ZAZA-997192 format. One record per residue: residue in three letters; y, z, x of N, C-alpha, C in turn. Coordinates in steps of 0.001 Angstrom, whole numbers, padded with zeros to 6 digits, always signed. Layout:
% ZAZA-997192
ALAYZXYZXYZX
...
This chain:
% ZAZA-997192
MET-030880+018501+011178-031118+017648+010049-029882+017663+009153
SER-029276+016492+008902-028065+016434+008097-028423+016173+006633
ASP-027695+016824+005780-027920+016690+004338-026849+015743+003778
LYS-027253+014662+003103-026307+013686+002568-025478+014260+001421
ASN-025983+015252+000747-025283+015833-000390-024500+017085-000032
ALA-024331+017345+001239-023576+018527+001661-022117+018361+001246
PRO-021449+019440+000832-020070+019324+000344-019068+018892+001407
ASP-019335+019136+002678-018380+018767+003714-018647+017389+004323
SER-019694+016701+003909-019978+015379+004460-019169+014318+003699
PRO-018686+013279+004400-017896+012247+003720-018777+011428+002774
LYS-018174+011018+001647-018917+010223+000662-018980+008774+001127
PRO-020094+008097+000902-020184+006695+001303-019299+005818+000412
VAL-018873+004705+000956-018047+003773+000201-018902+003143-000888
GLN-018382+003137-002078-019132+002552-003191-018715+001090-003324
ARG-019579+000209-002874-019265-001212-002844-019116-001801-004235
ARG-019917-001346-005163-019838-001914-006516-018467-001677-007127
GLY-017954-000481-006963-016623-000180-007490-015540-000986-006799
PHE-015679-001180-005509-014715-001952-004743-014691-003406-005211
PHE-015865-004008-005317-015928-005405-005740-015537-005567-007207
ALA-015818-004585-008039-015393-004645-009444-013874-004611-009536
ALA-013236-003782-008715-011778-003702-008725-011157-005012-008258
ILE-011739-005621-007241-011229-006911-006758-011406-007981-007835
GLY-012549-007983-008491-012797-008962-009550-011851-008794-010724
MET-011608-007561-011119-010697-007306-012242-009267-007687-011866
GLY-008875-007410-010639-007534-007787-010191-007347-009287-010169
GLY-008357-010008-009723-008288-011466-009721-008225-012040-011121
ALA-009002-011464-012031-008976-011925-013423-007617-011651-014059
ALA-007044-010493-013791-005733-010163-014341-004661-011101-013797
ALA-004748-011442-012522-003782-012367-011930-003912-013756-012538
ALA-005131-014198-012769-005351-015519-013368-004809-015565-014792
ILE-005007-014503-015553-004500-014452-016932-002973-014447-016925
ALA-002372-013718-015989-000919-013662-015918-000321-015022-015591
ILE-001010-015809-014792-000510-017142-014434-000671-018098-015602
VAL-001793-018024-016298-002078-018953-017389-001241-018630-018624
ALA-001078-017369-018955-000379-016953-020171+001106-016791-019896
LYS+001834-017904-019828+003268-017859-019581+004006-017547-020885
PRO+005008-016682-020835+005759-016370-022055+006653-017535-022462
GLU+006938-017634-023754+007813-018686-024246+009265-018280-023979
PRO+010127-019236-023685+011527-018882-023433+012196-018359-024705
ALA+013079-017404-024540+013779-016805-025676+014980-017663-026062
GLU+015324-017623-027344+016485-018352-027824+017700-017435-027787
ALA+018838-017980-027403+020066-017195-027336+020608-016960-028737
VAL+021184-015785-028949+021785-015449-030227+023261-015780-030156
THR+023765-016444-031186+025175-016787-031236+025950-015592-031789
PRO+026913-015069-031032+027668-013919-031520+028605-014312-032660
PRO+028933-013371-033531+029853-013693-034626+031247-013992-034102
GLY+032047-014696-034897+033384-015087-034475+034330-013914-034331
THR+034169-012889-035170+035065-011733-035082+034515-010728-034089
LYS+035386-009849-033623+034984-008868-032623+034032-007844-033230
GLY+032783-007838-032788+031819-006823-033195+031169-007044-034543
GLY+031563-008027-035300+030929-008276-036587+031542-007452-037708
ALA+030909-007502-038872+031445-006847-040067+031371-005327-039983
HIS+030425-004790-039241+030247-003341-039167+031181-002667-038174
TYR+031904-003443-037372+032737-002878-036303+034088-002477-036859
ARG+034466-001240-036577+035786-000743-036955+036441-000158-035712
GLU+037634-000669-035402+038331-000158-034228+039205+001023-034668
SER+038568+002189-034735+039266+003396-035170+040046+004005-034008
GLU+040733+005113-034286+041556+005746-033263+040735+006235-032067
HIS+039548+006808-032332+038760+007288-031199+038217+006139-030360
VAL+037978+004989-030962+037538+003813-030199+038706+003292-029364
LYS+039896+003242-029949+041076+002811-029199+041349+003749-028023
GLN+041183+005053-028245+041372+006012-027158+040341+005788-026052
TYR+039089+005517-026431+038038+005232-025442+038420+004016-024598
TYR+038872+002954-025248+039286+001764-024526+040471+002069-023604
ARG+041410+002857-024095+042577+003192-023315+042209+004021-022077
VAL+041320+004998-022260+040912+005860-021140+040107+005076-020108
ASN+039244+004203-020580+038369+003465-019669+038923+002098-019296
ARG+040122+001789-019748+040837+000543-019427+040043-000708-019764
TYR+039565-000759-020988+038858-001953-021469+039843-002889-022111
């Protein structure tokens, strides 16, 4: 006589959980298709190199020199 609750017996497949996962995956895919993101606008860089906060100090010049920028 086999016991269904024995610790070494395999657990039956839970169909409700399986179908719930498939349903949730389908809903998530449908939402991802419908909810398209808006395109981003490009930012115009300032005319000067790096803007007002940029200072080309000696250590920055050395970095450029070492890395050949």
